C-alpha positions as CSV (number, residue, x, y, z in Angstrom):
1,M,0.0,0.0,0.0
2,S,1.4,3.4,-0.9
3,K,1.8,6.0,1.8
4,V,-0.5,9.1,1.7
5,V,-0.4,12.6,3.1
6,R,-3.6,13.2,5.1
7,V,-5.2,16.6,5.7
8,G,-6.1,17.5,9.3
9,V,-7.9,20.5,10.6
10,G,-6.9,22.0,13.9
11,V,-9.3,24.5,15.6
12,I,-7.9,27.2,17.9
13,I,-10.9,28.0,20.0
14,K,-10.6,31.3,21.7
15,R,-12.6,32.4,24.8
16,G,-11.3,35.8,26.0
17,N,-7.5,35.5,26.1
18,Q,-7.5,31.7,26.4
19,V,-7.5,28.7,24.0
20,L,-8.8,25.2,24.5
21,L,-6.4,22.3,24.4
22,G,-6.9,18.6,25.1
23,E,-4.5,16.0,26.3
24,R,-4.3,13.4,23.5
25,I,-4.3,9.6,24.0
26,G,-4.5,6.8,21.5
27,A,-3.2,7.2,17.9
28,H,-0.3,9.5,17.2
29,G,0.7,12.3,19.5
30,S,-0.3,10.4,22.7
31,N,0.3,12.5,25.9
32,T,0.7,15.7,24.0
33,W,-1.7,18.8,24.2
34,A,-3.6,19.8,21.0
35,T,-6.5,21.8,19.8
36,P,-9.7,20.0,18.9
37,G,-9.7,18.8,15.3
38,G,-9.5,15.9,12.9
39,H,-9.5,14.7,9.3
40,L,-11.0,16.7,6.5
41,E,-13.7,14.5,4.8
42,F,-14.0,14.3,1.0
43,G,-16.1,17.3,-0.2
44,E,-16.2,19.0,3.1
45,S,-15.3,22.7,3.6
46,I,-12.5,23.5,6.1
47,E,-15.0,25.5,8.2
48,S,-17.6,22.7,8.2
49,C,-14.9,20.2,9.3
50,A,-13.8,22.5,12.1
51,A,-17.3,22.9,13.4
52,R,-18.1,19.2,13.1
53,E,-14.9,18.0,14.8
54,V,-15.3,20.5,17.7
55,L,-18.9,19.4,18.3
56,E,-18.0,15.7,18.1
57,E,-15.0,16.0,20.5
58,T,-16.2,18.6,23.0
59,G,-19.9,19.3,22.5
60,L,-19.1,23.0,21.9
61,T,-20.4,25.1,19.1
62,V,-18.0,27.5,17.5
63,V,-18.6,30.7,15.5
64,D,-16.5,33.1,13.4
65,V,-14.3,30.3,11.9
66,K,-11.5,31.7,9.8
67,Q,-8.3,30.1,8.4
68,V,-5.0,31.2,10.0
69,G,-2.4,29.0,8.5
70,F,-1.1,25.5,7.8
71,T,1.7,23.2,8.8
72,N,3.6,20.3,7.2
73,D,3.8,17.7,9.9
74,I,5.8,14.5,9.7
75,F,5.4,12.0,12.5
76,E,8.5,9.9,11.9
77,R,7.9,7.4,14.7
78,E,4.4,6.7,13.6
79,D,5.2,6.9,9.9
80,K,2.5,9.5,9.2
81,H,2.5,12.7,7.3
82,Y,-0.1,15.4,7.6
83,I,-0.9,18.8,6.2
84,T,-2.7,20.5,9.1
85,I,-4.9,23.5,8.3
86,F,-5.4,25.7,11.3
87,V,-8.5,27.8,11.9
88,E,-9.4,30.1,14.6
89,A,-12.9,30.2,16.1
90,R,-14.8,31.6,19.1
91,C,-16.8,29.8,21.7
92,D,-18.4,32.1,24.2
93,E,-20.3,29.6,26.3
94,G,-20.5,26.0,27.5
95,E,-17.9,23.7,29.0
96,A,-15.9,21.3,26.9
97,Q,-16.9,17.6,27.5
98,I,-14.8,14.6,26.9
99,L,-17.0,13.0,24.2
100,E,-14.2,10.8,22.8
101,P,-12.5,9.3,25.9
102,H,-10.4,7.0,23.8
103,K,-8.8,10.0,22.1
104,C,-8.7,12.7,24.8
105,K,-8.0,12.6,28.6
106,Q,-9.1,16.2,29.4
107,W,-9.8,19.6,28.0
108,Q,-8.5,22.8,29.6
109,W,-8.3,26.5,28.8
110,F,-4.8,28.1,28.7
111,T,-3.4,31.5,27.9
112,W,-0.9,31.7,25.0
113,D,1.9,32.6,27.4
114,N,1.2,29.6,29.6
115,L,0.7,26.6,27.2
116,P,1.2,23.1,28.6
117,K,4.0,20.8,27.5
118,P,4.5,18.8,25.5
119,L,2.5,20.2,22.6
120,F,1.3,18.2,19.6
121,I,3.7,18.5,16.7
122,P,1.4,20.5,14.5
123,M,0.9,23.0,17.4
124,V,4.7,23.3,17.9
125,N,5.1,23.8,14.1
126,L,2.3,26.4,14.0
127,I,3.8,28.5,16.9
128,E,7.3,28.3,15.4
129,E,6.1,29.4,12.0
130,N,3.7,32.1,13.3
131,T,5.2,34.0,16.1
132,E,2.4,36.6,16.0
133,L,0.0,33.9,17.3
134,S,1.7,33.7,20.6
135,T,1.1,37.4,21.1
136,S,-2.5,37.4,19.8
137,K,-4.9,38.4,22.6
138,S,-8.1,39.0,20.7
């Protein structure tokens, strides 16, 4: 079977000056912190994928979804390669629930200047490539 590059969508959910991150378990990136997100389905828009994945993983509804960048993520140990498209969205109410306990241990809100470690490879790459994100407070 030939190897393929998959497309992932990561959703930076903002509430005030905080972002929502989950502690991953399972597949790749186990025990790292990441935004909600997942695979882009055939024929799906980036924005629809973002809203669907957030709802499936956290039960939250997001608004004002906009694209902010992408990363080229190679997981050597797991032999996987992703292009991750990052979007930013707002969620002004509700608490994140653990709706996929086989994929996420917990959800927590963090400020950009106090992110947990270790971060999921796509998050690390995004922050390294977009230093203005770490200073974004809106």
